[in-house]
C-alpha positions in Angstrom: -0.5 67.1 227.9 3.0 66.9 226.6 4.5 69.8 224.7 7.8 70.6 223.1 8.8 74.2 224.0 11.5 76.2 222.3 12.9 79.5 223.4 14.7 82.0 221.2 17.0 85.0 221.6 16.7 87.0 224.8 14.1 84.5 226.2 16.6 81.6 225.9 19.3 83.7 227.5 17.0 84.8 230.4 15.9 81.3 231.4 19.1 79.5 230.5 17.8 77.0 228.0 16.8 76.7 224.4 14.2 74.0 224.6 12.5 71.5 226.9 9.6 69.1 227.1 6.7 70.0 229.4 3.8 68.2 230.9 1.0 70.6 231.6 -2.7 70.4 232.4 -3.9 73.4 230.4 -4.9 73.3 226.8 -4.5 76.9 225.5 -1.5 79.1 224.8 -2.7 81.5 227.6 -2.5 78.6 230.1 1.0 77.7 228.8 2.0 81.3 229.3 0.8 81.4 232.9 2.5 78.1 233.6 5.8 79.3 232.1 5.7 82.7 234.0 5.2 80.8 237.2 8.2 78.5 236.4 10.4 81.3 235.1 9.7 84.6 236.8 12.0 86.5 234.4 9.4 86.0 231.6 7.1 88.4 233.4 9.4 91.3 232.2 10.0 90.1 228.6 8.0 90.8 225.5 7.4 87.8 223.2 4.9 86.1 220.9 3.9 82.5 220.6 4.1 80.2 217.6 2.4 76.8 217.6 3.8 74.4 215.0 5.7 77.3 213.4 2.6 79.5 213.0 2.1 82.7 215.1 -1.0 82.5 217.3 -2.8 84.4 220.0 -3.6 83.3 223.6 -6.9 81.5 222.8 -5.3 79.0 220.5 -6.1 75.5 221.7 -3.3 73.0 221.9 -3.0 69.3 221.1 -0.7 66.6 222.5 2.9 66.9 221.2 2.4 70.4 219.7 5.6 72.5 219.4 5.4 75.8 221.1 8.0 78.6 220.5 8.5 81.8 222.4 9.7 84.4 220.0 11.3 87.7 220.9 10.3 90.9 219.1 11.8 91.1 215.6 11.9 93.8 212.9 11.4 93.2 209.2 13.5 94.8 206.6 
């Protein structure tokens, strides 16, 4: 499955890129998270949330071909 992945803030700084296209075999956010932590070991030590197509989601969210995934660092309202 092809996915567009975007990285923001400290996550982008840690892995050295803001976005990329990925081809993965999994179909859930949790599987993407495992894939990315294997690819970028620094993610293991960072706190972040996932958004799919600009909506915050949990790990069980099922993905579709060409979904946009974003890794978002913690943020505060105000």
